[in-house]
C-alpha positions as CSV (number, residue, x, y, z in Angstrom):
1,M,-38.7,-20.6,-96.7
2,S,-36.7,-22.4,-94.0
3,C,-36.7,-20.9,-90.4
4,G,-33.3,-20.5,-88.8
5,V,-33.3,-21.8,-85.3
6,Y,-30.1,-21.8,-83.0
7,V,-29.7,-23.7,-79.8
8,Y,-27.5,-22.4,-77.1
9,G,-27.0,-24.5,-74.1
10,D,-25.1,-27.2,-72.3
11,S,-24.9,-31.2,-72.5
12,L,-28.7,-31.6,-72.4
13,M,-29.1,-30.0,-75.6
14,K,-26.7,-32.5,-77.3
15,A,-28.7,-35.4,-75.8
16,T,-25.7,-36.5,-73.7
17,M,-26.1,-40.0,-72.0
18,P,-23.7,-41.8,-69.7
19,D,-22.7,-45.3,-70.4
20,Q,-22.2,-47.9,-67.7
21,N,-18.9,-46.6,-67.0
22,F,-20.2,-43.0,-66.8
23,R,-18.3,-42.1,-70.1
24,Y,-20.6,-39.6,-72.0
25,H,-21.7,-39.9,-75.5
26,F,-23.8,-37.6,-77.6
27,H,-26.9,-38.8,-79.2
28,I,-28.1,-35.5,-80.8
29,G,-27.5,-37.0,-84.2
30,E,-30.2,-39.6,-83.7
31,L,-32.7,-36.9,-82.5
32,R,-31.8,-34.6,-85.4
33,D,-32.8,-37.4,-87.9
34,R,-36.2,-37.7,-86.0
35,Y,-37.0,-34.2,-86.5
36,R,-35.5,-33.4,-89.8
37,S,-37.7,-30.9,-91.7
38,E,-37.4,-28.5,-94.5
39,R,-39.5,-26.0,-92.5
40,F,-36.4,-25.0,-90.3
41,T,-32.7,-25.1,-90.2
42,L,-31.2,-26.1,-86.8
43,V,-27.8,-24.9,-85.7
44,N,-26.7,-26.6,-82.4
45,R,-24.3,-24.3,-80.4
46,A,-24.7,-26.3,-77.1
47,K,-21.4,-27.0,-75.4
48,M,-21.1,-29.7,-72.7
49,G,-20.3,-28.3,-69.1
50,A,-21.3,-24.8,-70.4
51,T,-22.8,-22.2,-68.1
52,V,-24.4,-18.9,-69.0
53,H,-21.1,-17.2,-68.8
54,K,-19.9,-19.4,-71.8
55,G,-23.4,-18.8,-73.4
56,R,-23.1,-15.2,-73.2
57,A,-19.7,-15.1,-74.9
58,L,-20.8,-17.5,-77.5
59,V,-23.9,-15.5,-78.4
60,E,-21.9,-12.4,-78.7
61,H,-19.3,-14.2,-80.9
62,D,-22.2,-15.4,-83.2
63,L,-23.8,-12.0,-83.5
64,E,-20.5,-10.3,-84.3
65,R,-20.0,-12.8,-87.2
66,G,-23.8,-12.3,-88.3
67,L,-26.4,-14.5,-86.9
68,D,-28.9,-15.6,-89.6
69,A,-31.7,-16.9,-87.3
70,R,-35.4,-16.2,-86.4
71,Y,-35.3,-17.9,-83.1
72,A,-32.5,-18.7,-80.5
73,L,-33.3,-21.0,-77.8
74,V,-31.2,-20.1,-74.7
75,A,-31.1,-22.9,-72.3
76,Y,-28.9,-22.8,-69.3
77,G,-29.0,-23.3,-65.5
78,G,-28.0,-26.9,-64.9
79,N,-24.1,-26.3,-64.7
80,D,-24.6,-22.7,-63.3
81,S,-26.5,-24.3,-60.2
82,D,-23.7,-27.0,-59.7
83,F,-21.0,-27.0,-57.1
84,D,-17.4,-28.0,-56.4
85,W,-18.2,-31.2,-54.6
86,A,-14.6,-32.0,-54.0
87,A,-14.2,-28.8,-52.1
88,I,-17.4,-29.2,-50.1
89,A,-16.2,-32.8,-49.3
90,A,-13.1,-31.5,-48.0
91,A,-14.3,-28.7,-46.0
92,P,-18.1,-29.0,-45.3
93,E,-18.0,-26.4,-42.5
94,E,-17.1,-23.7,-44.9
95,E,-19.2,-21.6,-47.3
96,H,-19.3,-22.7,-50.9
97,L,-20.8,-21.0,-53.8
98,P,-22.4,-22.5,-57.1
99,R,-20.6,-22.0,-60.3
100,T,-22.8,-19.2,-61.2
101,E,-24.4,-17.2,-58.3
102,M,-28.1,-16.8,-58.8
103,A,-27.9,-13.0,-59.1
104,D,-25.4,-13.3,-61.8
105,F,-27.2,-16.0,-63.6
106,R,-30.3,-13.9,-63.7
107,A,-28.5,-10.9,-65.0
108,L,-26.4,-12.9,-67.6
109,L,-29.4,-14.7,-68.9
110,G,-31.3,-11.5,-69.3
111,E,-28.4,-9.8,-71.0
112,T,-28.1,-12.6,-73.6
113,A,-31.7,-12.6,-74.4
114,E,-31.6,-8.8,-75.0
115,A,-28.4,-8.9,-77.0
116,L,-30.3,-11.5,-79.3
117,R,-33.6,-9.4,-79.5
118,R,-31.5,-6.1,-80.3
119,A,-30.1,-8.2,-83.4
120,G,-33.8,-9.1,-84.5
121,V,-33.4,-12.7,-83.2
122,Q,-36.3,-14.0,-81.0
123,P,-34.8,-15.4,-77.7
124,V,-36.7,-18.3,-76.4
125,L,-36.0,-19.5,-72.7
126,M,-36.7,-23.1,-71.3
127,T,-37.1,-24.2,-67.8
128,L,-34.9,-27.2,-66.6
129,P,-35.8,-30.8,-66.5
130,P,-35.7,-32.3,-63.0
131,I,-32.9,-34.0,-61.7
132,D,-32.7,-37.1,-59.3
133,A,-30.8,-36.1,-56.2
134,D,-30.1,-39.4,-54.9
135,R,-28.7,-40.7,-58.1
136,Y,-26.6,-37.4,-58.5
137,L,-25.2,-37.7,-55.0
138,A,-24.1,-41.3,-55.6
139,F,-22.5,-40.2,-59.0
140,I,-20.6,-37.4,-57.2
141,C,-19.3,-39.9,-54.5
142,R,-18.6,-42.8,-56.9
143,D,-14.7,-42.2,-56.9
144,G,-14.4,-41.8,-53.2
145,L,-15.7,-38.4,-52.0
146,S,-17.3,-38.4,-48.5
147,R,-21.0,-38.7,-48.8
148,S,-21.4,-38.0,-45.0
149,S,-19.5,-34.8,-45.5
150,I,-21.3,-33.4,-48.6
151,L,-24.6,-34.4,-46.6
152,A,-23.3,-32.4,-43.6
153,W,-23.1,-29.4,-45.8
154,L,-26.3,-29.9,-47.9
155,G,-28.4,-30.6,-44.9
156,D,-30.3,-33.2,-46.8
157,V,-29.9,-34.8,-50.2
158,Q,-32.9,-33.2,-51.8
159,H,-31.1,-29.8,-51.3
160,I,-29.5,-30.6,-54.6
161,Y,-32.9,-31.0,-56.2
162,R,-34.4,-27.7,-54.7
163,F,-31.4,-25.7,-55.6
164,Q,-31.5,-26.7,-59.1
165,E,-35.2,-25.9,-59.3
166,A,-34.5,-22.4,-57.8
167,Y,-32.5,-21.8,-61.1
168,S,-35.3,-23.2,-63.2
169,E,-37.7,-20.8,-61.5
170,T,-35.2,-18.0,-62.2
171,V,-35.4,-18.8,-65.9
172,A,-39.1,-18.6,-65.6
173,A,-38.8,-15.2,-63.8
174,V,-36.5,-13.6,-66.4
175,A,-38.9,-14.7,-69.1
176,R,-41.9,-13.1,-67.3
177,E,-40.0,-9.8,-66.8
178,R,-38.7,-9.3,-70.2
179,D,-41.7,-10.7,-71.9
180,L,-40.0,-13.6,-73.6
181,P,-41.4,-16.9,-74.8
182,L,-40.8,-19.7,-72.2
183,I,-41.1,-23.4,-73.1
184,D,-41.8,-24.8,-69.7
185,V,-40.0,-28.2,-69.9
186,R,-40.0,-28.8,-66.2
187,R,-43.8,-28.9,-65.9
188,R,-43.9,-31.2,-69.0
189,F,-41.7,-33.7,-67.1
190,L,-43.3,-33.3,-63.6
191,L,-46.7,-34.5,-65.2
192,E,-44.9,-38.1,-66.0
193,R,-45.9,-40.9,-63.6
194,Q,-42.6,-42.8,-64.4
195,M,-40.0,-40.2,-63.9
196,P,-37.2,-42.5,-62.9
197,R,-37.1,-44.1,-66.3
198,L,-36.5,-40.7,-67.9
199,I,-33.4,-39.6,-65.8
200,A,-30.1,-41.3,-66.4
201,A,-28.0,-43.0,-63.9
202,D,-25.9,-40.0,-63.1
203,G,-29.1,-38.2,-62.0
204,I,-28.7,-35.1,-64.2
205,H,-28.9,-36.2,-67.8
206,L,-31.9,-37.9,-69.5
207,T,-32.3,-41.2,-71.0
208,M,-33.3,-41.5,-74.6
209,P,-37.0,-41.7,-73.7
210,G,-36.5,-38.6,-71.7
211,Y,-34.8,-36.7,-74.5
212,V,-37.6,-37.8,-76.9
213,I,-40.0,-36.1,-74.6
214,L,-37.8,-33.0,-74.3
215,Y,-37.3,-32.7,-78.0
216,D,-41.0,-33.5,-78.9
217,F,-42.0,-30.7,-76.6
218,L,-39.5,-28.2,-78.0
219,T,-40.5,-29.2,-81.6
220,G,-44.2,-29.0,-80.6
221,W,-43.6,-25.2,-79.5
222,L,-41.9,-24.5,-82.8
223,R,-44.5,-26.1,-84.8
224,Q,-47.2,-24.2,-83.0
225,E,-45.1,-21.0,-83.4
226,I,-44.4,-21.2,-87.2
227,G,-47.6,-22.9,-88.0
228,G,-48.0,-26.0,-90.0
229,T,-46.3,-29.3,-89.8
230,L,-42.6,-29.5,-89.4
């Protein structure tokens, strides 16, 4: 019998990569062929740019329509931890908040997982792959935003990395608190000796070798969970 698996997340879960002009293309079809199996049916509900707010609404919509799944991977945090960089560049002396404040992110992620669990679907959380702060800042400033103004607000460029990591740690905390399965993707990537080749030129997406590692790891978890060979 096929195991139903839904995926809720952002552009990472669509294997999104920038080309040399920083136009984005989805490569999920290539990866889907790599992991095609009669053991499970995958429904990808990831949306580019999605935050946990969007994810919560999408899960509710699917539950109302009848969600036929055994597992649902809930993978948010990358966009939630991002900022309005143009506003920061224009006024680095002011306070600026992330797209989803951390307390709201924690609450909404937990609520989304509980809504799935109440419906008989096992929610699964995932930590975030690391980002490259230097590449991301260069990407942010590519069209003329002031690097010096953004750095004045940040304090140092690695604050971008640390802040995103705090959201990844929040995902892990929600999993512990609510006794949810956690796929620790971040730890898997941090063990890599050649990390730069796994992160795309924009600093926040992955290269194809990076996506292969990500999806191998996710599929490995599922293989172990349902038993046998996918």
